[in-house]
Backbone as CSV, one residue per row, in Angstrom:
resi,resn,N_x,N_y,N_z,CA_x,CA_y,CA_z,C_x,C_y,C_z
1,MET,-9.772,13.787,20.385,-10.807,13.857,19.389,-10.164,13.834,17.997
2,LYS,-10.740,13.060,17.110,-10.210,12.921,15.763,-10.705,14.052,14.865
3,THR,-9.850,14.433,13.926,-10.245,15.457,12.971,-11.100,14.821,11.880
4,PHE,-11.760,15.660,11.118,-12.591,15.171,10.018,-11.742,14.380,9.018
5,GLN,-10.549,14.878,8.740,-9.668,14.217,7.777,-9.278,12.818,8.267
6,GLN,-8.978,12.673,9.555,-8.619,11.362,10.100,-9.791,10.390,9.997
7,MET,-10.995,10.861,10.333,-12.171,9.987,10.256,-12.464,9.605,8.814
8,SER,-12.352,10.571,7.910,-12.615,10.281,6.501,-11.597,9.281,5.962
9,ARG,-10.360,9.404,6.373,-9.298,8.474,5.950,-9.592,7.061,6.453
10,GLU,-9.996,6.946,7.710,-10.307,5.636,8.277,-11.472,4.983,7.537
11,LEU,-12.463,5.785,7.191,-13.606,5.234,6.465,-13.212,4.770,5.072
12,SER,-12.365,5.534,4.395,-11.952,5.134,3.049,-11.072,3.893,3.097
13,GLU,-10.263,3.758,4.154,-9.442,2.559,4.298,-10.320,1.336,4.513
14,ALA,-11.376,1.507,5.273,-12.263,0.384,5.566,-12.987,-0.077,4.304
15,LYS,-13.158,0.825,3.343,-13.893,0.492,2.128,-13.014,-0.132,1.047
16,MET,-11.700,-0.194,1.250,-10.811,-0.726,0.221,-11.197,-2.165,-0.084
17,LYS,-11.599,-2.396,-1.319,-11.986,-3.736,-1.740,-10.912,-4.288,-2.654
18,LEU,-10.589,-5.539,-2.437,-9.623,-6.212,-3.290,-10.300,-6.666,-4.576
19,PRO,-9.540,-6.782,-5.638,-10.111,-7.317,-6.881,-10.647,-8.729,-6.661
20,SER,-11.544,-9.162,-7.508,-12.136,-10.487,-7.335,-11.060,-11.561,-7.423
21,GLY,-11.203,-12.566,-6.583,-10.252,-13.667,-6.545,-9.117,-13.464,-5.566
22,HIS,-8.984,-12.254,-5.020,-7.921,-11.972,-4.054,-8.422,-12.229,-2.632
23,LYS,-7.560,-12.802,-1.823,-7.858,-13.043,-0.410,-6.855,-12.249,0.418
24,GLU,-7.356,-11.401,1.329,-6.469,-10.569,2.140,-5.692,-11.438,3.128
25,LEU,-4.371,-11.244,3.147,-3.513,-11.980,4.066,-3.096,-11.134,5.260
26,LYS,-2.758,-9.858,4.980,-2.229,-8.997,6.035,-2.373,-7.539,5.615
27,THR,-2.555,-6.670,6.602,-2.622,-5.234,6.360,-1.629,-4.542,7.278
28,GLU,-0.864,-3.607,6.730,0.082,-2.812,7.511,-0.173,-1.341,7.246
29,LEU,-0.009,-0.526,8.274,-0.109,0.915,8.113,1.295,1.499,8.211
30,VAL,1.642,2.339,7.248,2.954,2.978,7.220,2.742,4.458,7.473
31,LYS,3.309,4.963,8.567,3.151,6.367,8.919,4.312,7.160,8.329
32,VAL,3.965,8.180,7.546,4.944,9.060,6.923,4.586,10.470,7.339
33,GLY,5.348,11.017,8.258,5.022,12.335,8.788,3.665,12.287,9.454
34,SER,2.747,13.116,8.999,1.401,13.143,9.587,0.419,12.268,8.811
35,LYS,0.884,11.651,7.725,0.002,10.836,6.882,0.238,9.355,7.143
36,THR,-0.785,8.564,6.889,-0.695,7.121,7.046,-1.119,6.458,5.742
37,TYR,-0.329,5.499,5.290,-0.610,4.769,4.067,-0.805,3.300,4.405
38,GLU,-1.698,2.666,3.674,-2.043,1.279,3.943,-1.400,0.346,2.915
39,LEU,-0.710,-0.670,3.414,-0.160,-1.733,2.581,-0.997,-2.977,2.828
40,VAL,-1.564,-3.527,1.778,-2.388,-4.733,1.903,-1.727,-5.852,1.107
41,PHE,-1.525,-6.968,1.773,-0.974,-8.161,1.129,-2.146,-9.087,0.838
42,SER,-2.269,-9.526,-0.410,-3.361,-10.424,-0.770,-2.815,-11.581,-1.591
43,GLN,-3.602,-12.645,-1.620,-3.201,-13.818,-2.374,-4.247,-14.132,-3.424
44,LYS,-3.760,-14.434,-4.631,-4.627,-14.885,-5.713,-3.935,-16.087,-6.328
45,GLY,-4.548,-17.220,-6.193,-3.902,-18.457,-6.622,-2.730,-18.744,-5.701
46,SER,-1.568,-18.947,-6.287,-0.383,-19.218,-5.465,0.503,-17.983,-5.310
47,LYS,0.114,-16.863,-5.896,0.926,-15.642,-5.872,0.392,-14.629,-4.861
48,VAL,1.311,-13.858,-4.273,0.966,-12.810,-3.314,1.146,-11.464,-4.011
49,HIS,0.175,-10.588,-3.854,0.186,-9.245,-4.439,0.202,-8.219,-3.308
50,VAL,0.732,-7.024,-3.601,0.786,-5.949,-2.615,0.067,-4.731,-3.185
51,PHE,-0.789,-4.129,-2.360,-1.519,-2.912,-2.730,-1.108,-1.797,-1.785
52,LEU,-0.765,-0.642,-2.338,-0.433,0.538,-1.552,-1.573,1.526,-1.707
53,ASP,-2.308,1.739,-0.640,-3.489,2.614,-0.647,-4.433,2.275,-1.805
54,GLY,-4.675,0.993,-2.004,-5.620,0.542,-3.011,-5.050,0.383,-4.409
55,MET,-3.783,0.769,-4.613,-3.158,0.669,-5.924,-2.254,-0.563,-5.954
56,ASP,-2.470,-1.439,-6.917,-1.650,-2.637,-7.053,-0.238,-2.224,-7.457
57,THR,0.759,-2.736,-6.751,2.145,-2.389,-7.073,2.632,-3.096,-8.325
58,GLY,1.877,-4.086,-8.806,2.223,-4.747,-10.054,3.190,-5.907,-9.913
59,GLU,3.660,-6.138,-8.719,4.602,-7.243,-8.499,3.865,-8.452,-7.945
60,GLU,4.331,-9.634,-8.317,3.800,-10.877,-7.769,4.920,-11.566,-7.010
61,TYR,4.608,-12.070,-5.836,5.594,-12.740,-4.996,5.143,-14.168,-4.743
62,ARG,6.099,-15.046,-4.469,5.731,-16.454,-4.291,5.118,-16.742,-2.940
63,ASP,5.453,-15.921,-1.905,4.842,-16.113,-0.592,4.831,-14.798,0.185
64,LEU,4.132,-14.806,1.320,3.972,-13.596,2.128,5.314,-13.108,2.667
65,LYS,6.154,-14.017,3.095,7.449,-13.641,3.670,8.303,-12.873,2.646
66,THR,8.327,-13.347,1.421,9.075,-12.675,0.354,8.483,-11.295,0.067
67,ALA,7.165,-11.211,0.038,6.491,-9.931,-0.224,6.810,-8.916,0.873
68,GLU,6.779,-9.359,2.123,7.094,-8.454,3.236,8.535,-7.962,3.144
69,LYS,9.448,-8.847,2.790,10.853,-8.480,2.668,11.042,-7.433,1.570
70,GLU,10.393,-7.641,0.434,10.527,-6.720,-0.695,9.867,-5.366,-0.422
71,THR,8.791,-5.343,0.347,8.102,-4.074,0.605,8.835,-3.215,1.621
72,LYS,9.852,-3.750,2.248,10.670,-2.914,3.142,11.279,-1.765,2.365
73,ASN,11.610,-2.002,1.089,12.157,-0.938,0.245,11.134,0.167,0.028
74,ILE,9.887,-0.210,-0.209,8.822,0.779,-0.401,8.659,1.606,0.871
75,LYS,8.638,0.932,2.006,8.491,1.638,3.285,9.650,2.605,3.514
76,ALA,10.861,2.171,3.201,12.036,3.023,3.398,11.951,4.283,2.544
77,VAL,11.535,4.140,1.289,11.402,5.300,0.401,10.338,6.253,0.938
78,LEU,9.208,5.706,1.361,8.145,6.553,1.905,8.638,7.343,3.110
79,LYS,9.344,6.676,4.006,9.816,7.340,5.227,10.896,8.364,4.932
80,GLN,11.758,8.097,3.951,12.798,9.058,3.584,12.197,10.320,2.993
81,MET,11.135,10.156,2.233,10.507,11.315,1.604,9.764,12.164,2.625
82,GLY,9.289,11.557,3.690,8.647,12.276,4.782,7.467,13.109,4.334
83,GLU,7.375,14.319,4.873,6.255,15.220,4.597,6.230,15.675,3.142
84,ASP,7.365,15.622,2.462,7.427,16.057,1.067,6.785,15.052,0.130
85,PHE,6.429,13.890,0.660,5.873,12.819,-0.160,4.487,13.187,-0.672
86,SER,4.309,13.043,-1.969,3.008,13.243,-2.603,2.592,11.914,-3.208
87,PHE,1.480,11.379,-2.760,1.035,10.075,-3.247,0.734,10.127,-4.740
88,GLU,0.248,11.256,-5.216,-0.035,11.400,-6.645,1.255,11.316,-7.467
89,GLU,2.320,11.961,-6.985,3.604,11.880,-7.678,4.123,10.444,-7.665
90,PHE,3.944,9.765,-6.535,4.377,8.376,-6.424,3.641,7.501,-7.435
91,LYS,2.339,7.725,-7.588,1.553,6.958,-8.563,2.083,7.173,-9.976
92,GLU,2.385,8.441,-10.310,2.903,8.754,-11.642,4.232,8.051,-11.891
93,ILE,5.137,8.144,-10.929,6.456,7.499,-11.060,6.282,5.999,-11.161
94,PHE,5.431,5.453,-10.298,5.227,4.006,-10.264,4.629,3.521,-11.578
95,ASN,3.646,4.251,-12.109,3.018,3.856,-13.361,4.013,3.942,-14.525
96,GLU,4.895,4.933,-14.499,5.895,5.056,-15.561,6.866,3.885,-15.533
97,THR,7.225,3.418,-14.363,8.174,2.309,-14.265,7.520,0.983,-14.625
98,ASN,6.210,0.890,-14.576,5.503,-0.344,-14.889,4.997,-0.406,-16.324
99,ILE,5.330,0.575,-17.134,4.854,0.586,-18.522,5.596,-0.433,-19.343
């Protein structure tokens, strides 16, 4: 039986809408400890974009294969941080690096 938190998470993942003009190419779930984060690869024009739990990573890639290769680094960091990972802290760090 699923907990309320698991069901609520699944529902929020299902509601993730891409910005207009984006076409979803692939979705991956990254499990970090007891939490799961969603990576969505989308295409707009000829460029591929990556969203982590609905947040655009700000990078543009020329194709899906390149995007998948580059996101291995993101996955590795998430897994290394494990249970200590705070998505809010990640957003703050990520936003600071993209300024």
